[in-house]
N, C-alpha and C positions, 0 to 999 in steps of 0.2 A: 360412588360416595353413598355410605349409607345414611339414612334418615333416622332421626329418632323417634320414639312413640310419641312425642309432643306435636313433632310434624306431621305423624302419621293423622294422629287425630284431628289436627287442625286442617289436614286436607279431604279427611273422609268423613267426620263429623260435622256437617255445615251448620246446624243452629238447633236451640232447644225449641221443641214443640209443644211443651207443657200446656202453655196457655191456648195456644191453637185446638189441640185436643180436648181439652177442659169446655171451652167454648163450644166447638162443634157436638161433644157428647151431650149437652144439654138440649141439642135438637133431634127430633127423632128421626129425622133423615139419614143421618150417620150410625147411628147407635150400634145396628148390626155390625156395619164395616169394622168400626173403632173395637168393638168386642172381640172380632178376628184377630187383634194384635196387641191386645191389652189383658189377656187371661190366655191359660193354657191349662190343661190337668196336668198333674204332676203323677203319673202311674208309677214311676220306678220308687217313689216315696210311699206311696200307697202298698206297692207291695212288698218292699222293705218292711214296712209296719206291720203288715199282716204276717209275714215269713216269721218276721223277729219274736212275735208274740206266741208263736207256735211251741207246744210241747209237745212231748211222746204222745199218741194216740190218733183216733181217727181221722182228725184234721190233715196231720203230717202224712199219715200214710194217703189220704186221699191225693195229695199234693205228689208224694212220690208216685203213686199209679198213673196220675195225671202226665207227669214229666216221661214216664216209660211208654207212652203213647207217641212221644217225639224222639223214640228210640234213645233215649239218656239211659245209661250203663246205671242200673239201679245199685250196684255195689260201690259206683262213685260218689252219689250223694251222700250215703249215711247218714242223713236226718242234718247236716251241717248246713246252718242258714245261710252262710256265705257261699257253701258250693250250689246251693239251691238256688239263691239268686242270681248266681252267674248262669247255670243252666236255663232259668227262665229267661234272662235277658237274651242268652245265644239261640237258644232254640225254640223259643215261644214267643217272646216279645213282651214287655210289661203292659202293655194296652191289652194284648190278647189275652192274658192272664188275670188280670183286673175284671175283666167282661166276662171271662169264662167262672169265676170264683165270685161273681156280682159284689166285686168291692169297689166302692166309690172312691174316685182319687180326691185328694184336696186339690184347690187349684192355685197356680203361681200368678201374681198379678204384676203388671207393669207398675212402676213406682215414677217412672219417668219417660220422657218420649223425647227423641231426637230424628230430626230429619238427617240421613245420612244418605252417603253416595251410592249408587248400585252395586259398586265392588264391595263394599263395607256391608250391605243388607245382605248380599250373597253368602260372605263370610260367616257373618252373624247367624244365620240361618243355616248354616253348615254344623255350627255349633249347638243348635237348638234353642236358639232365641227368639224371642218374639218379633217379627220382623212381619212387614207387607211392603211390595214392592210397587204398589200403586193406589195409593191412597191420595185422591185427588191430583193425580201425577206426581206424587212423592212419595219416595221409600221413607218408611219410618220404623224406627227400632223403638221397640216398649222395652226399656232397660228395668230388669226385676231386682236390681239393688241401687241403693242412694247411701248418701253418708260418706262416699269415699269419691274420689276423682276419679273420671273415666280412666285416666291414667293406671289406676291402682284397681281396675276390673280385671278380673283374671280371664276373661273372655277375650277380651281387649288385647292383654298381654299376650296370648296364645297366638292371635291373629298376627300382632308385631311380629313374634319371633319365628314365625312361619314366613314371614313376609322377607325379613332379612336374613333368613338361613343361605 
């Protein structure tokens, strides 16, 4: 028997934790722990913005030389920003690239918090979501979107689709 996405959510998302996190974040004791699952740097977007603004010139040549140090074939790059970004992701990593070029990332903030099962926390973490496995003994998901039901969340849909395969 296959479960529905609604049934999966009812089983794996235990309760909304917004009030709990709001209350505890007002005390100094938990602020650092809460920050760990309520915000993260968005290196991918920072790299996209940086590379997307480049035109022919010194900066582009600098990136091409930089990627050549990672054994990226210079001829493959041809200054195409999409190809550059693919190579940055594959050979370097967005975080290393941003650090090496002194690019400050924007931050993605959690807009909602949910207590979830360990299973769902693991799956969410694999998808790059903001998660902690042990905040006061609880697994908490810092959801970075709101305004739509959890069922409509693309990450939840992906987890569900992989579950029912």
